[in-house]
Structures are given as structure tokens and as C-alpha cells.
C-alpha positions, 0 to 999 in steps of 0.5 A: 500500500502506498499513501499519496497526498498533495496540496493544491500546488502538487495536485497535477503530479499527484493525479498523474502518479495515481494514474500510474498506480492504476495502470500498474495495479499498485494499491494506494490510498489517496490522502487528498487534497482533491481540488486546486483550491488553496489548502494548507500543505501540513495537513496532507503531509501529516496524513501521509506521514501518519499512514506510513509511520503507523504501518497503514502504508509501506511508503508514501509520496507527497506533492506540493509546489516544491516538495520542500514544505511537505518534506519538512512537515512529514519529517516531524512525524517520528519514524519518517524519512522524507526526501525531496526528489527532483531527478532520477538519481535522487529518487534512486539514492534516497531509497538505496542509501537513506531508506527514505519511506516518503518521497516529496515532489514539487508540481512547480518544479517537475512535470507529470511525466517526470513525477511518474518516472521518479515515483516508479524509481522510488517504489522499485529501488530497494534499500542496500543496507550494509554500511548505510544501515548504521547511518539510517539507524543514527537518524532514529537515534537523533529522533529519540534524543540518544545520538552519540558520535 
């Protein structure tokens, strides 16, 4: 299950990614928004992040104008590792090395075709583990206030 959400600035790319999900039989839950009327992005970022953090969804995708605002909001939820992606390399490496569980994209930064391509890469790239596992665990330690160098 993939949780997906957006604000008004990310509606077009969210809808394009949902079409990709439908065409490829990918199970998803749409956390909103559903129109291009101005809305507050932290609401939708939180809905997606909560779904991922509580296990309702395996991964999440959140879209706004730049991807930056929703990533900041999503990363406030314990257990979330949200990353803004604007190109193929970032979409791959945020999964491969950072084990990101939410990808954030901007509808004013990339077009619908690029959003679909990045979503596909994000969803189909596994975490490498190995030396990266320690670093990802350090992020969790920071969240818990136990970070030690």
C-alpha cells in the first residue's frame, strides 16, 4: 500500500502518479487534497506521514509546489524519512542509501511525466543496507534524543 497526498500546488503530479498506480495495479490510498483550491500543505503531509509511520502504508509520496514544505512537515512525524526528489538519481539514492519511506515532489518544479518516472524509481529501488544501515539507524537515534558520535 502506498499513501499519496498533495496540496493544491502538487495536485497535477499527484493525479498523474495515481494514474500510474492504476495502470500498474499498485494499491494506494489517496490522502487528498482533491481540488486546486488553496489548502494548507501540513495537513496532507501529516496524513501521509501518519499512514506510513503507523504501518497503514509501506511508503508514501507527497506533492506540493516544491516538495520542500511537505518534506519538512512529514519529517516531524517520528519514524519518517522524507526526501525531496527532483531527478532520477535522487529518487534512486534516497531509497538505496537513506531508506527514505516518503518521497516529496514539487508540481512547480517537475512535470507529470517526470513525477511518474521518479515515483516508479522510488517504489522499485530497494534499500542496500550494509554500511548505510548504521547511518539510517543514527537518524532514529537523533529522533529519540540518544545520538552519540
